[in-house]
VMD Tcl script that draws the C-alpha trace (Angstrom):
set ca {
  {76.25 122.26 95.73}
  {74.50 123.24 98.92}
  {72.34 125.75 97.05}
  {71.52 123.12 94.41}
  {70.50 120.65 97.10}
  {68.40 123.24 98.93}
  {66.58 124.13 95.72}
  {66.05 120.63 94.25}
  {66.41 118.40 97.37}
  {68.59 115.97 95.41}
  {71.98 115.49 93.79}
  {70.43 114.04 90.66}
  {73.12 114.17 87.98}
  {70.63 114.34 85.10}
  {68.96 117.35 86.69}
  {72.36 118.96 87.27}
  {73.17 118.56 83.59}
  {69.82 120.04 82.56}
  {69.96 123.17 84.73}
  {73.66 123.98 84.42}
  {74.67 126.46 81.72}
  {78.25 125.18 81.40}
  {77.61 121.61 80.18}
  {81.31 120.73 79.87}
  {82.11 121.84 83.42}
  {79.13 120.05 84.92}
  {80.03 116.84 83.08}
  {83.52 116.94 84.58}
  {81.97 117.54 87.98}
  {79.41 114.75 87.54}
  {82.22 112.35 86.56}
  {84.01 113.28 89.76}
  {80.81 112.88 91.80}
  {80.35 109.33 90.54}
  {83.45 108.35 92.49}
  {82.16 109.92 95.72}
  {79.73 108.03 97.96}
  {76.90 110.60 97.82}
  {74.33 110.60 100.58}
  {71.94 113.30 99.47}
  {69.63 112.71 102.40}
  {72.42 113.75 104.73}
  {74.31 116.72 103.31}
  {76.52 117.09 106.39}
  {77.99 113.60 105.96}
  {78.47 114.26 102.26}
  {80.20 117.55 102.99}
  {82.42 115.90 105.63}
  {83.44 113.24 103.12}
  {84.34 115.87 100.53}
  {86.42 117.74 103.09}
  {88.13 114.49 104.13}
  {88.97 113.70 100.51}
  {90.20 117.25 99.92}
  {92.49 117.05 102.95}
  {93.75 113.62 101.88}
  {94.52 114.97 98.39}
  {96.34 117.93 99.93}
  {98.38 115.60 102.14}
  {99.18 113.32 99.20}
  {100.29 116.24 97.04}
  {102.50 117.60 99.81}
  {104.09 114.19 100.30}
  {104.59 113.63 96.57}
  {106.31 117.02 96.28}
  {108.64 116.17 99.20}
  {109.52 112.76 97.76}
  {110.07 114.31 94.32}
  {112.56 116.78 95.83}
  {114.32 113.96 97.67}
  {114.45 111.87 94.49}
  {116.07 114.77 92.65}
  {118.66 115.06 95.43}
  {119.30 111.33 95.20}
  {119.63 111.49 91.41}
  {122.22 114.28 91.46}
  {124.14 112.56 94.25}
  {123.41 115.00 97.08}
  {122.10 112.19 99.29}
  {122.63 108.43 99.53}
  {119.99 105.72 99.15}
  {119.95 105.27 102.93}
  {119.45 109.02 103.48}
  {116.69 108.97 100.88}
  {114.86 106.15 102.69}
  {115.21 107.91 106.05}
  {114.03 111.25 104.67}
  {111.01 109.64 102.97}
  {110.07 108.01 106.27}
  {110.43 111.37 108.06}
  {108.31 113.06 105.39}
  {105.56 110.45 105.84}
  {105.62 110.99 109.61}
  {105.56 114.78 109.18}
  {102.64 114.55 106.74}
  {100.61 112.70 109.35}
  {101.42 115.33 111.98}
  {100.95 118.38 109.73}
  {97.69 117.29 108.19}
  {96.24 115.87 111.40}
  {96.56 119.38 112.90}
  {94.51 120.84 110.02}
  {91.53 118.55 110.64}
}
mol new
graphics top color blue
foreach p $ca { graphics top sphere $p radius 0.5 }
foreach p [lrange $ca 0 end-1] q [lrange $ca 1 end] { graphics top cylinder $p $q radius 0.2 }
display resetview
């Protein structure tokens, strides 16, 4: 993306589609870009936003995996509802700590 911006001085999606050899891949990427607040005049802010979203997705996935494991333990009777609630709360607190350190 940085090389594209340096060459064309824009994040124009039509241009991306025209110059990219893999049309299917670029269309998936363009779809994703439409959900991102792009500021092509300030690549650093754009890059920071992408990193922020990546880290948030990583945190969300980690938390979902933890809750899934806890739900399985609840389902098979290894933990009670109260233990499940407490462990979910701990997982949320840990996610904040773990992923704050990575920033």
